[in-house]
VOBA-992652 format. One record per residue (C-alpha): residue in three letters; chain; y negated, z, x. Coordinates in steps of 0.05 Angstrom, whole numbers, plus 32768, in hexadecimal, padded with zeros to 4 digits. Example, Ala and Ser with C-alpha at 12.3 -4.5 7.8 and 13.67 -1.06 7.14 Angstrom:
<atoms>
 resn chain    Y    Z    X
  ala     A 805A 809C 80F6
  ser     A 8015 808F 8111
</atoms>
This chain:
<atoms>
 resn chain    Y    Z    X
  met     A 74D7 87F3 86F4
  phe     A 7492 87D5 86EA
  ala     A 7475 87DB 8730
  ser     A 7484 8794 8745
  arg     A 7462 8778 8707
  arg     A 741E 879A 870A
  gly     A 73FA 875B 871D
  ala     A 740F 873A 86DC
  leu     A 73E6 8769 86B2
  ala     A 73AE 8760 86E4
  ala     A 73AB 8718 86CD
  leu     A 739F 8731 8687
  leu     A 7368 8760 869F
  leu     A 734A 8727 86C7
  leu     A 733A 8703 8686
  cys     A 732E 873A 8653
  cys     A 7308 8771 8678
  cys     A 72CD 8746 868E
  cys     A 7299 876C 8666
  phe     A 72AD 87AE 8687
  ala     A 72C2 879C 86CD
  pro     A 728F 8780 8700
  asn     A 729E 873D 8721
  ala     A 72B7 8761 875F
  ala     A 72EC 8784 8737
  val     A 7301 8742 8717
  ala     A 7306 8723 875C
  glu     A 732E 875E 8774
  leu     A 735F 8756 873A
  ala     A 7365 870B 8748
  asp     A 7371 8718 8792
  lys     A 73A6 874B 8781
  leu     A 73CB 871A 8755
  arg     A 73C5 86E2 8789
  asp     A 73D9 870D 87C4
  asp     A 7417 872A 87A2
  ser     A 7448 86F6 87BD
  glu     A 7484 8712 8798
  leu     A 745F 8712 8756
  ser     A 743E 86CE 875E
  gln     A 7482 86AD 8767
  gly     A 74A4 86D2 872E
  thr     A 7487 86FB 86F7
  ala     A 743E 86E5 86FF
  lys     A 7451 869B 86FB
  thr     A 7477 86A7 86BA
  phe     A 7440 86D4 86A1
  arg     A 740A 869F 86AB
  arg     A 7436 866B 8688
  ile     A 7442 8693 8649
  met     A 7400 86B9 8641
  pro     A 73DA 8694 8609
  val     A 7391 8681 8612
  arg     A 7384 8693 85C9
  phe     A 7398 86DB 85D6
  tyr     A 7369 86DE 8613
  ser     A 7331 86C6 85E7
  leu     A 733F 86F8 85B0
  leu     A 7341 8731 85E2
  glu     A 72FF 871B 8601
  gln     A 72DE 8719 85BD
  asn     A 72F5 875E 85A8
  pro     A 72CB 8796 85C6
  val     A 72FC 87CC 85B0
  ala     A 7335 87A9 85D4
  asn     A 7309 87A0 8612
  ala     A 72F6 87E9 8612
  thr     A 733E 87FF 860A
  leu     A 7355 87D5 8644
  ala     A 731D 87EC 8671
  leu     A 731C 8837 8661
  arg     A 735D 884E 863F
  ser     A 73A8 8850 8643
  cys     A 73C7 881B 8616
  thr     A 7401 87EF 8605
  ile     A 73F3 87A7 85F4
  phe     A 7425 8778 85D3
  val     A 7415 8731 85E8
  pro     A 7433 86F5 85C1
  thr     A 744A 86B8 85E8
  asn     A 742A 8674 85E4
  glu     A 7464 865C 85B8
  ala     A 7458 8696 8589
  phe     A 740F 8684 8580
  gln     A 7421 863B 8574
  arg     A 744E 8650 853A
  tyr     A 741C 8681 851D
  lys     A 73EC 8665 84E9
  gly     A 73BD 86A0 84DF
  thr     A 738B 86C6 850A
  ala     A 73AB 86F9 8536
  gln     A 7391 8741 8530
  val     A 7389 8757 8578
  leu     A 7385 87A2 856B
  tyr     A 73C6 879E 8544
  his     A 73E6 878A 8586
  met     A 73CB 87C8 85AB
  thr     A 73D9 8812 85AA
  thr     A 73B1 8847 85CF
  ala     A 73EC 8864 85F4
  ala     A 7417 8845 862B
  phe     A 745F 8839 8619
  ser     A 7494 8819 8645
  gln     A 74CF 87F8 8622
  ser     A 74F9 8838 8628
  gln     A 74C0 8861 860A
  leu     A 74B9 8837 85CB
  lys     A 74D9 8860 8593
  thr     A 74D9 8855 8548
  ser     A 748F 8844 8540
  val     A 744D 8844 8565
  thr     A 7406 8846 8549
  ser     A 73DD 8807 8550
  asp     A 7392 8807 8561
  met     A 7381 87DE 8523
  glu     A 7353 87FD 84EF
  gly     A 737B 8831 84C8
  asn     A 73AD 8834 8501
  pro     A 73E7 8813 84DE
  pro     A 742A 881F 8501
  leu     A 7452 87EE 8529
  tyr     A 749D 87F7 851E
  ile     A 74CE 87F7 8558
  thr     A 7516 87DF 854D
  asn     A 754F 87DD 857F
  gly     A 7578 879F 8573
  arg     A 75C4 879A 8579
  asn     A 75BF 8774 85BB
  gly     A 7591 87A6 85DC
  asp     A 7552 8780 85C8
  ile     A 7514 87A8 85B3
  tyr     A 74EA 8790 8579
  val     A 74A3 87A1 8566
  asn     A 74A1 8793 851B
  asn     A 74C0 874D 8519
  ala     A 74B0 873B 8562
  arg     A 74E2 8740 859B
  ile     A 74CA 875C 85DD
  ile     A 74DD 872D 8616
  pro     A 74FD 8761 8643
  ser     A 74EF 8743 8687
  leu     A 74A5 873A 867C
  ser     A 748C 8781 8670
  val     A 7459 8798 86A4
  glu     A 7435 87DA 86B3
  leu     A 73F8 87EF 86DC
  thr     A 73C1 8824 86E1
  asn     A 7379 880E 86D3
  arg     A 733B 8823 86FA
  glu     A 7335 8862 86CF
  gly     A 737B 8876 86E4
  lys     A 7397 8867 869F
  arg     A 73DE 884C 8698
  gln     A 73E4 8809 8673
  val     A 7421 87E1 865E
  met     A 7427 8799 8646
  his     A 7463 877D 8620
  ile     A 746B 8732 8613
  ile     A 7485 8725 85CC
  asp     A 74A0 86E6 85AA
  glu     A 7479 86EB 8569
  val     A 7431 86FB 8554
  leu     A 742E 873F 8532
  glu     A 7414 8737 84EB
  pro     A 73F5 8773 84C7
  leu     A 73EA 8779 847D
  thr     A 73A7 8758 846C
  ala     A 737C 874E 842E
  lys     A 7361 870E 8410
  ser     A 731A 872A 8413
  ser     A 72F9 8754 8449
  ser     A 72DD 8781 8412
  thr     A 7323 879A 8401
  glu     A 732F 87DD 8420
  met     A 736D 87DE 844C
  asn     A 7381 8826 8459
  asn     A 73C7 8821 8477
  met     A 73E8 8821 8432
  asp     A 742E 8836 841E
  ala     A 745D 880B 83F4
  met     A 7442 8823 83B1
  gln     A 73FA 8817 83C5
  phe     A 7410 87D3 83DF
  met     A 742C 87C0 839B
  arg     A 73EE 87D9 8376
  val     A 73BE 87AD 839D
  ala     A 73EE 8773 83AB
  asp     A 73C1 8742 8386
  gln     A 738B 874E 83BA
  leu     A 73B8 8744 83F6
  asn     A 73CB 8706 841E
  leu     A 7410 86FB 83FF
  gly     A 740C 86B0 83F4
  asn     A 73F9 86B5 83AA
  arg     A 7437 86DE 839A
  thr     A 742E 8715 8367
  leu     A 7456 8755 835A
  arg     A 743D 876D 8316
  thr     A 747F 876C 82F1
  tyr     A 74A5 8795 8324
  arg     A 746B 87C5 832E
  thr     A 7469 87D1 82E3
  gln     A 74B4 87E0 82E1
  val     A 74AD 8811 831C
  thr     A 7476 8836 82F7
  met     A 749D 8837 82B5
  ala     A 74DA 8853 82D9
  lys     A 74AE 8887 82FB
  lys     A 74C6 8872 8340
  glu     A 7482 8872 8363
  ser     A 7497 88AC 8390
  leu     A 74CE 8880 83AE
  phe     A 749A 884F 83C7
  glu     A 7469 8885 83DC
  ser     A 749C 88AD 8404
  pro     A 7488 88B5 844E
  gly     A 74B7 889D 8484
  phe     A 74D4 885A 8498
  his     A 74F2 8832 845F
  thr     A 7500 87EA 844C
  phe     A 74E7 87D2 8408
  leu     A 7500 8793 83E5
  val     A 74CE 877F 83B0
  pro     A 74DC 8746 837E
  ile     A 74A1 8718 836F
  asp     A 748C 8706 8328
  glu     A 74AC 86C1 832E
  gly     A 74F0 86E4 832E
  phe     A 74E6 8700 82E8
  lys     A 74E1 86BD 82C2
  his     A 7524 86CD 82A3
  ser     A 750D 86EA 8260
  thr     A 7535 872B 8262
  arg     A 7538 8739 82AC
  ser     A 74FE 876A 82B2
  gly     A 751E 8796 827D
  leu     A 755B 879F 82AA
  val     A 7532 87BD 82E2
  asp     A 7541 8808 82DA
  ala     A 753D 8842 830B
  lys     A 7580 8832 832B
  val     A 756D 87E9 8336
  ile     A 752C 87FF 8356
  asp     A 7552 882E 8384
  gly     A 757E 87F3 8397
  his     A 7541 87CF 83B3
  val     A 7531 8805 83E6
  ile     A 7555 8813 8428
  pro     A 753F 885A 843A
  asn     A 7532 8874 8480
  thr     A 753C 882F 84A0
  val     A 7508 87FA 84B1
  ile     A 7526 87B4 84B3
  phe     A 74FF 8779 84CB
  thr     A 7523 8737 84C4
  ala     A 7526 8723 850E
  ala     A 7545 8765 851F
  ser     A 7573 8769 84E3
  glu     A 75BE 876A 84ED
  his     A 75DC 872F 84C9
  asp     A 7604 8743 848B
  glu     A 7605 878C 84A0
  pro     A 7605 87B7 845F
  lys     A 75D0 87ED 845C
  thr     A 75D2 8826 842A
  ser     A 759E 881F 83F4
  ala     A 757D 8858 83CE
  ala     A 75AE 8848 8395
  phe     A 75E9 8867 83B8
  glu     A 7607 88A4 8395
  asp     A 7646 88BA 8371
  gln     A 763C 888D 8334
  ile     A 7620 884E 8354
  lys     A 7623 8832 839B
  val     A 75F8 87F8 83B2
  thr     A 75F0 87DC 83F8
  val     A 75BD 87A9 8410
  ser     A 75C4 8778 844A
  phe     A 759D 873F 8469
  phe     A 75B7 86FB 847E
  lys     A 759A 86B9 8497
  gln     A 75AE 8673 8483
  lys     A 75B3 863C 84B7
  asp     A 7575 861C 8499
  gly     A 754E 865A 84AF
  lys     A 7545 8679 846A
  met     A 754E 86C4 8467
  tyr     A 7574 86E4 842D
  val     A 7583 872A 8417
  lys     A 75BC 873F 83EA
  ser     A 75D0 877C 83C3
  asn     A 7618 878F 83BC
  thr     A 7628 87BE 8382
  phe     A 766E 87D3 8395
  leu     A 766F 880F 8366
  gly     A 764B 8801 8324
  asp     A 7648 8819 82DD
  ala     A 7640 87FB 8297
  lys     A 75F9 87E6 82A5
  his     A 75FF 87D3 82EE
  lys     A 7637 87A2 82FA
  glu     A 765D 879D 833B
  gly     A 7650 8761 8366
  val     A 7620 8740 8396
  val     A 75DA 8726 8385
  leu     A 75B5 86F8 83B5
  ala     A 756A 86F1 83BD
  glu     A 7541 86C7 83EC
  ile     A 750B 86EB 8414
  val     A 74CC 86C4 8404
  lys     A 749D 86EE 8430
  ala     A 74BB 871A 8464
  asn     A 74A5 8752 8493
  ile     A 7468 876F 8472
  pro     A 7459 87B0 8498
  ile     A 743F 87EC 8470
  lys     A 7433 8835 847D
  asn     A 7479 884C 846B
  gly     A 74A3 8811 8481
  val     A 74A8 87C7 8473
  val     A 74A7 879C 8433
  his     A 74CD 875B 8428
  leu     A 74BA 8732 83EA
  ile     A 74F8 8714 83C9
  his     A 74FC 86DC 8396
  arg     A 7525 8703 8362
  pro     A 753C 874B 8356
  leu     A 757D 8764 8375
  met     A 75B7 8785 834F
  ile     A 75A7 8762 830D
  ile     A 75DF 8734 82F6
  asp     A 75C1 870D 82BB
  thr     A 75D3 86C4 82C6
  thr     A 7612 869C 82BB
  val     A 7632 8673 82F3
  thr     A 7615 8634 82D4
  gln     A 75CF 8651 82D0
  phe     A 75D5 8669 8318
  leu     A 75E3 8622 832E
  gln     A 75AE 8603 8301
  phe     A 7578 862F 8320
  leu     A 7582 8607 8360
  thr     A 7557 85CF 8345
  asp     A 752C 85F7 8315
  asn     A 7508 8620 8349
  gly     A 752F 861D 838A
  glu     A 7554 865D 837B
  asn     A 7594 8667 83A4
  gly     A 7581 862C 83D0
  ala     A 75BD 8639 83FD
  leu     A 75E7 8611 83CA
  arg     A 75B6 85D9 83BC
  lys     A 75E4 85A1 83D6
  phe     A 761F 85BB 83AE
  tyr     A 75F6 85B7 836E
  glu     A 75DD 8571 8380
  val     A 7625 8558 838A
  ile     A 7639 8577 8347
  met     A 7601 8552 8324
  asp     A 760F 8510 8348
  ala     A 7658 8514 8331
  gly     A 7641 8515 82E8
  gly     A 7638 854D 82B6
  gly     A 7682 855A 82AB
  val     A 768B 858C 82E3
  leu     A 764F 85B7 82CF
  glu     A 7663 85B3 8286
  gly     A 76A9 85C9 8298
  ile     A 768E 8605 82BD
  asn     A 7662 8616 8282
  asn     A 769D 8615 8252
  leu     A 76C4 8649 8279
  ser     A 76BD 8691 8261
  glu     A 76D4 86AA 82A5
  val     A 76CA 8681 82E5
  thr     A 76C8 8686 8330
  ile     A 76A6 8651 835B
  leu     A 76B5 8644 83A4
  ala     A 7671 8626 83B7
  pro     A 766A 8602 83F9
  ser     A 762A 8612 841F
  asn     A 75F6 85DC 842E
  glu     A 7611 85D6 8475
  ala     A 7658 85CA 845C
  trp     A 7644 8586 8441
  asn     A 762B 856D 8485
  ile     A 766A 8549 849A
  ser     A 7673 84FE 849C
  ser     A 76B6 84FD 8477
  ile     A 7694 8514 8437
  asp     A 7663 84D9 8432
  asn     A 7694 84A6 8417
  ile     A 76B6 84D8 83E9
  val     A 7674 84EB 83C8
  arg     A 766B 84A3 83B1
  asp     A 76AF 84A6 838D
  arg     A 769F 84CD 834D
  lys     A 76E8 84D7 8338
  lys     A 76FD 84F0 837D
  met     A 76C0 851C 8382
  thr     A 76CC 853A 833D
  asp     A 7713 854C 8353
  ile     A 76F8 856C 8392
  leu     A 76C3 8593 836C
  asn     A 76F6 85AC 8339
  met     A 771F 85C6 8374
  his     A 76E6 85F8 837F
  ile     A 76EA 8614 8338
  ile     A 7719 864C 8321
  lys     A 7723 8661 82D9
  asp     A 771F 86AC 82E8
  arg     A 76F0 86E2 82FF
  leu     A 7708 86E9 8346
  asn     A 76E4 8717 8377
  val     A 76FD 872B 83BB
  glu     A 771E 876A 83A2
  lys     A 7746 8743 836E
  ile     A 7759 870F 83A4
  arg     A 7771 8749 83CF
  gln     A 779C 8762 8396
  lys     A 77BA 871D 838B
  asn     A 77C9 8718 83D5
  ala     A 77FA 8753 83D5
  asn     A 7807 8747 841F
  leu     A 7810 86FD 8413
  ile     A 77E0 86C2 840B
  ala     A 77C6 86C0 83C3
  gln     A 77D1 867F 839D
  val     A 779D 8671 8368
  pro     A 779A 8635 8338
  thr     A 775A 860C 8331
  val     A 7740 85E0 82F8
  asn     A 7757 85A4 8321
  asn     A 779C 8596 8303
  arg     A 77D5 85B1 832E
  thr     A 77A6 85C4 8367
  phe     A 77A9 860B 8382
  leu     A 777E 8632 83B2
  tyr     A 779D 8661 83E5
  phe     A 7776 86A0 83F7
  asn     A 7780 86CE 8432
  val     A 775B 8710 843C
  arg     A 7757 8734 847F
  gly     A 7734 8775 8491
  glu     A 7711 87AA 8469
  gly     A 76C9 87BA 8455
  ala     A 7694 8796 847E
  asp     A 76CB 8777 84A9
  thr     A 76EC 8753 846F
  val     A 76F8 8709 847B
  val     A 770E 86DD 8440
  thr     A 7729 8697 844B
  val     A 773D 8663 8417
  glu     A 7766 8623 841E
  gly     A 7762 85E9 83EF
  gly     A 7775 85A0 83F7
  gly     A 7784 85A9 8441
  val     A 7742 85CB 8452
  asn     A 773E 8613 8468
  ala     A 76FA 8633 845A
  thr     A 76DD 8677 8469
  val     A 76B6 869C 8433
  leu     A 766F 86A6 844F
  gln     A 7657 86CE 8413
  ala     A 7686 86ED 83E1
  asp     A 767F 870A 839C
  val     A 763C 86ED 8387
  ala     A 7640 8708 8340
  gln     A 762E 86E5 82FF
  thr     A 7637 86FA 82B7
  asn     A 7675 86CF 82AF
  gly     A 7693 86D0 82F5
  phe     A 7687 86CB 8340
  val     A 766E 8699 8373
  his     A 768A 869B 83BA
  ile     A 7663 8672 83EE
  ile     A 7692 8650 841F
  asp     A 7687 862A 8460
  arg     A 76AF 85EA 8450
  val     A 76BA 85B9 8417
  leu     A 7701 85C1 83FE
  gly     A 772A 8582 83F6
  val     A 7705 855B 842C
  pro     A 7733 855D 8469
  his     A 7712 8566 84AD
  thr     A 774D 8574 84DA
  thr     A 778E 8552 84EF
  val     A 77D4 856A 84DD
  leu     A 77D6 858E 8520
  gly     A 7793 85B0 8514
  lys     A 77AB 85C8 84D0
  leu     A 77EB 85E5 84EC
  gln     A 77C3 8609 8522
  thr     A 7794 862B 84F2
  asp     A 77BA 8637 84B2
  pro     A 77D8 867D 84AF
  met     A 7810 8665 8481
  met     A 782B 8632 84B3
  ser     A 7828 865A 84F4
  asp     A 7874 865E 84FE
  thr     A 787E 8613 84F7
  tyr     A 7845 8608 8528
  arg     A 7864 8639 8559
  met     A 78A8 8617 8555
  gly     A 7889 85D3 8562
  gln     A 7866 85EB 85A0
  phe     A 78A8 85F8 85C5
  ser     A 78BA 85AE 85CB
  his     A 7873 8592 85C9
  phe     A 7887 8576 8585
  asn     A 7841 8587 856B
  asp     A 781D 855B 859C
  gln     A 7827 851C 8573
  leu     A 7807 853B 8536
  asn     A 77C2 8530 8551
  asn     A 77CA 84E4 8551
  thr     A 7799 84C7 851F
  leu     A 77B7 8481 8522
  arg     A 77F5 8499 84FD
  arg     A 7800 84B4 84B7
  tyr     A 782D 84F0 84AF
  thr     A 784D 8512 8474
  tyr     A 7864 8555 848D
  phe     A 7890 8585 8465
  val     A 787D 85C7 8485
  pro     A 78A5 8606 8475
  arg     A 7875 8640 846A
  asp     A 787C 867F 8493
  lys     A 789F 86A3 8459
  ala     A 78D4 866C 8459
  trp     A 78E4 867A 84A2
  gln     A 78E6 86C4 8493
  lys     A 791B 86B8 845D
  thr     A 7942 868D 848F
  glu     A 7941 86C8 84BF
  leu     A 7961 86F4 848A
  asp     A 7996 86C0 8479
  tyr     A 79A6 86A7 84C0
  pro     A 7989 86DA 84F1
  ser     A 79AC 86BE 852F
  ala     A 7999 8676 8521
  his     A 7951 8689 8510
  lys     A 794A 86AF 8550
  lys     A 7960 8675 857A
  leu     A 7936 8642 8555
  phe     A 78FA 866A 856C
  met     A 7911 866F 85B4
  arg     A 78F5 863F 85E7
  asp     A 793A 8633 8606
  phe     A 7952 8616 85C4
  tyr     A 7916 85E8 85BA
  tyr     A 7945 85AB 85B4
  his     A 7961 85C6 8572
  ser     A 791D 85DA 8555
  lys     A 7902 8596 8567
  asn     A 793B 8572 8543
  leu     A 7930 859E 8506
  leu     A 78E5 8591 8504
  glu     A 78EF 8546 850B
  arg     A 7914 8547 84C9
  his     A 78D5 8563 84A7
  leu     A 78A5 852F 84C3
  val     A 789D 84EC 84A0
  ile     A 7879 84B6 84C8
  ala     A 7860 8478 84A3
  asp     A 7824 844D 8496
  his     A 7814 8479 845B
  ala     A 7814 84C4 844D
  tyr     A 7837 84D7 840D
  thr     A 781A 8505 83D8
  met     A 784A 852C 83AB
  lys     A 7834 8504 836F
  glu     A 7848 84C3 8393
  leu     A 788B 84E0 83A8
  val     A 7899 84F4 8360
  gln     A 788C 84AD 8348
  met     A 78B8 8491 837F
  ser     A 78F0 84C0 836B
  leu     A 78F2 84A8 8323
  thr     A 791E 846C 8335
  asp     A 7948 8485 8370
  thr     A 794E 84B3 83AB
  val     A 7911 84AC 83D9
  val     A 7921 8499 8421
  leu     A 78EA 84AD 8451
  gln     A 78E9 8499 849A
  thr     A 78E6 84D6 84C7
  phe     A 78DD 84D9 8512
  arg     A 7926 84C7 8523
  asp     A 794B 84BC 84E2
  ser     A 793B 84BC 8498
  leu     A 7930 84F2 8464
  lys     A 7950 84E8 8420
  val     A 7930 8511 83E8
  lys     A 791D 8510 839F
  ile     A 78DE 8532 8387
  glu     A 78D9 854F 8341
  glu     A 78A4 8575 831B
  glu     A 78BA 85B3 82F6
  ala     A 788A 85DF 82CF
  gly     A 784E 85C4 82F5
  gln     A 786F 85D0 8339
  tyr     A 788E 859D 8368
  val     A 78D6 85A4 837F
  ile     A 78FA 8580 83B7
  leu     A 7943 856E 83AB
  trp     A 7965 8567 83EF
  asn     A 79AD 8570 8407
  tyr     A 79C1 8591 83C4
  lys     A 7988 85C2 83CA
  lys     A 7949 85CF 83A2
  ile     A 790C 85E0 83CC
  asn     A 78CA 85F3 83AC
  val     A 788A 85D4 83C6
  tyr     A 785C 8610 83CE
  arg     A 781D 85E9 83E1
  pro     A 781D 859F 83D4
  asp     A 77ED 856B 83F0
  val     A 77CA 8590 8429
  glu     A 77A0 8556 8440
  cys     A 7791 854A 8489
  thr     A 776B 8512 84AC
  asn     A 77AD 84F1 84C3
  gly     A 77DE 8505 848D
  ile     A 77F4 8536 8458
  ile     A 7819 8578 845E
  his     A 7846 8593 8427
  val     A 7854 85DD 8430
  ile     A 789B 85ED 8419
  asp     A 78C2 862C 8409
  ala     A 78FE 861E 8435
  pro     A 790C 85F4 8473
  leu     A 7937 85B5 846E
  leu     A 7970 85D8 8491
  glu     A 79B6 85BC 849A
  glu     A 79F5 85E1 84AE
  lys     A 79F5 85C2 84F4
  asp     A 79AF 85DF 84FF
  ile     A 79CB 8624 84F4
  val     A 7A05 8620 8525
  val     A 79DD 862C 8564
  ser     A 79FF 866B 857B
  gly     A 7A32 8679 85B2
  gly     A 7A47 863A 85D7
  ser     A 7A3D 860A 859D
  tyr     A 79FA 85F2 85B9
  leu     A 79DD 85F9 85FD
  pro     A 7995 85EE 8610
  glu     A 7986 85B2 863D
  ser     A 7975 85E1 8678
  ser     A 79BB 85FF 8674
  ile     A 79DB 85BA 8671
  cys     A 79B4 85A5 86AF
  ile     A 79CC 85E3 86D5
  met     A 7A14 85D5 86C2
  leu     A 7A0F 858C 86D8
  ala     A 79F0 85A0 871A
  asn     A 7A28 85D3 8727
  leu     A 7A5D 859E 8715
  ile     A 7A3E 856C 8745
  met     A 7A3B 85A0 877D
  ile     A 7A85 85B2 8772
  thr     A 7A99 8568 8772
  val     A 7A72 855A 87B2
  ala     A 7A90 8597 87D4
  lys     A 7AD7 8580 87C2
  phe     A 7AC7 853A 87DC
  leu     A 7AAD 8554 881E
  asn     A 7AEA 8580 8827
</atoms>
């Protein structure tokens, strides 16, 4: 596999073995690289481009590295130029070398580095087949192998990140390849960016959990910094089970190789309590870790706790340490406090823009949240606010307050409770915005669960569910509810409650017009359950309405539901218009005569001596409004489409063609 790339490592030896190889040997190596035509056009050219001069220099200055390359077998992990440009420290050359030769296929679990104390380098196989050394990915096509003059096998791997060992602030500090407990004991003397760990270390000692951090093997340790214990009572909540929840045993996880949102079993996983831990990355590049206590007890509440990783990927003797900004598992803040921390110390920065908009709208929204004993917040992520249609709305305080209140529910609503409300249907949940409901849908189980929520015409996906607080939950979503971003057609295409109406409109290309942004539509859309009831009441008619050959009838029916005007009508406007007389709305071909009433907080359409409930009013779109209704506007003539009462246009054409042929034949005879 490596034979065709031997000249590439010769280029490395050309620059780093000068003090051991005579000039003739250097010239021989240079000639070999130059004369290998295949290599010079391919691998060698790439090799010369990415090999950093700084790494050459460090190798030349290190006698141990020179001796190893000249006399011994070795593996060397060489960072690219780009990796060195990003790195701010001084690279430790011997931490990039090991005194045994390992091809990619031979790299297993860990290898011992040549640095003093021989700290390990951890090997991880990524989901896409990539191989990682600590947090650095091996570039698969650029590994090369040769045999030096002593007959020793040597392998070089190009990596995309400089390997960073654990180092001390002072050279007098003894570094003896320490385990996680030793690391915490001397943390003040280490290069951790002025972060201290005294509070958590004290709690570990008091709980007599030192052995967990001293245990040999390959583990991941999540260690909260002292900054995360500013909350006056938080340190007292760190007991043995909480400490267990900060350790992922028998698995070393570096952030670059971590599987996004893939739950890992923590040491707190037994009959009485079950806690998983997972990593995820925000679009701004920040890494987070979260604990999910899905089986708790009186002291350890169920729910998710998020923590930002403030210093990642610290390699130690028995695994890797990630410093986090607050402890996991501990639920000790209200929803209001959770949001306020955004400005106090940057905590939970993934929701910074949401908090800023709340404050810009005035103190009423935050005060309203604070006054609720039980509350659930649908919090749009920072990225959710990056759409142009929001800019003008943000300046309108009243409109923005209504939109923000659409994200607030007067109840403790986690995913499991939403699932129970669903009961095989889409759950309808009231918000603090008067007469505004949210509609949840839950698909899948376990790690494959996907939760969507619709509000004000916007369908959002829950990015992070069940972030637990003392008085409720926060769910982070990917869109701002109530700020439409799609046309009527786009909404029909994506909303699971309107799929049957969308399918019917496709038969006759009726849907095509709904993408026109120069018009304003008011569309009364029967929800799927309404069509299911029609199927029970009129099975034959329902069947034919959903057959392509009968598209003419389905098109006529849908035209009755679509109002086209210069203005899209909300339910509130239609109620006001109905106070004086029957409302006449211009539809595609004719007119729709209705009255709209409000009964017990719900809108009702009076049409053709029928009462039809409005299940979801005012689903806003960029070119109109959809009102989801509990029954289609169905007349008796729409039902009589069986037998010979109605024929599709294709059948009529065939009959006319046959009639013409018969007439012509008679004429010719």
